[in-house]
Steps between C-alpha positions, in 0.01 A plus 500: 500500500260219412216532252249491789671801662497687169133422452414621850697819445329556162156460661586754768626744238189451291279564802667839567465592134125428511457723807189699416524878490184539711669346806738794533212748462290311754794514742525876458132535571523277810799699627321834455193369681721355777678835542170685503361272767812553714478876450133513600567290808798719598316826456184390680686318777325174423683199642598239245517228761197376688661529841698812414405836633629804665731770360757260350252342253552753223862403433375172354282690253798705392710183461228344280478819293877507452505135397216561253668798342825303463312209344321739259829653388664166440192356329481809279862437404405145405221634275745739328822293487377144525581240761875557547696293756558802726129583501417139584725521804337827613151353463606194699641716779190717511280191511693362793480832682126500446469155655718597801301817549169316496610259774605771748 
């Protein structure tokens, strides 16, 4: 390992150590609001997509609510236990699911 590689690794490590505590709490708040929005849309039958409609539109609201609850649980674990590698992976997976869900 060269000194440049060690320096780059040290910078990355220092960045994770400076991770502000408010970011995890803000993520929990976002996830709760996201889940609430999905729940309201599912219960009222409001379509989340502009061209969506009909009886099958509420499943998307339930999917958004489920994703929001999952993100809130994982983000709450980050607040309590810190940013562990397993929690990072879960947040990454949930983020990718969110993006895939929004493009349907």
